Residue, then its C-alpha position, 0 to 999 in steps of 0.5 A: m547779625s541781629a537787628r539788636q546787634s546792628e542797632f547798638l555797639v556792644f563792648n566790654s566796660p573800659w573801667s577795670a574797677i567796674p566790670g560789665i558790658v557797655r551798649l550805645r546806639a550805633s552811629d556812622g564812623l564810630c567803632a567799639d574801640d573808638a567808643s571805649r577810648l572816648l568813654l575813658s577820656g570823658e569825650l563821648h557825648k552820647p547816652y550809653i548803658l553800662e550793665t553789671a552783674s545785677e543792674r543796667c544803668l543809663h549814663f549821660t556821663h561816667s560820673a552821673v547815673q541817669s537811671r538804674m534797673r535791677l536785672k532781676d526786678p526790672q519794674a522796681l524803683v531803684g533810685e530813692y528820688t524815684r520812690k519819693m517822686m511817687s509822693f504825688l499819690l499822697f495828693n491824688p491817689e488815682p490820677r487819670h493822666l500822668v505826663m513825664v518830661g524826660l524819659g531816661g530809663g522809664s522807671i516811673p512810667k513803667f511802674c505806673y503802667r504796671h500798678f495803675p491800669a486806668m492811668q493814661i501815661t505820656a512821656i516826652e523825650i527830646d533825645a532819640d538815642v534815649i528813646a532807642m534804648r526803651n526796650e533795653f529798660c523794659i519800657p512798655a510798647d505804645d498802646e491806648r494808654f501809654r505813649i512816648v513822644h519824641a519832642d521838646g517837652a518845653k514846646y509840647i507841654s501845651r499841646l497835650p491832647l488831655p489835661a494832666d493830673v500830674v506833671l513829673v519833670d526829670a529832664f537832664d543834660p550831662e551836667g544837670i537840669a536842662p537849662a532850656l526849661a527855665k529860659g522860656d515859659f515852660y513852667d507857665r505852660a505846665a501849670a496851664s496844662l494841669n487840672p485844677e487839683g493838679l501838681l507838678v513834681m520836679n527832680l533837681s539834681g546835678r549842678r546846684d548853680r542851675f537850681v535857682p532859675h528853675i525854682e524861681r520860675i516855678r514859684e512864679a508859675f504856681e504863685g508860691n504854692a510850692v514845697l522844696v524837699e531834700v533827698p539826702s541819700d541821692d543828693n537830690m532835691l524834689l520840688f512839689a508845685f500845686k495848682g491850688p494852695v499847698p495842703l498845709a494840714m497834712g494830718t490824719e487824712f494824709e497819714a491814713r492815705a500814706e498807710k494805704l499806699k504803703a500797703r498797696l505799693s510797698l513804698d514808704f509813703p509815711r516817711y515821704l509824707r513826713r519829709i514833705s511836711q518838713g519841706e520849705i514852702l516857697s511862698 
């Protein structure tokens, strides 16, 4: 038995309408038949991978896909919200240090690792089972500019060895945004970790009744310098919070930058710019 086979339970999808292969981290006393039964009943409380003919997806529950990867193009940003989160480049096209709270399938960190060779990238993930799947999602190995930290992001953010230019928050449990981030001073610490021109971008998804405390905490931590943007195609919202004033005049300079970024990364930055300029300012 190979190391990979012993690390994961591997079995056929239990859903007849979604043929494929399921992989999850092996644990004591859990066999493939039991895991399959728990998946069908909704009682499996572990992240798992569902691989179809074209994609490899990370799930926390059957109804919620945490991350998606195309098998033929592992570096692509598949989810619309991940592409829109890259809009931080409109405000800082060459960030030196990016911090990601919540690893998931690592879509954004590995995209940035590929396209920004001078960028330092720190990804903070609390769930060891998620980190154990990094190779399944072609996430780079740790090196001098990329590292994954197994820690509680709410506690670790103030211990960063370098100030951050960008903090991206994409941290979830099976029901939506991780509530712990709104219960303490995480957003105050995140704001303090940023350089003077830095910004935080947060993905709001899942149960909408969880959004409000996060929005209020961010409004307070960033003194109202925040913009809320809908992502209708993914039923998400993105929140952009700025260490300084919100750049209200997103005119010619930003339009030119958006066109350059589109040519460089093949993402629709002009459309992202329009959506952000139409967003709700939380002053």
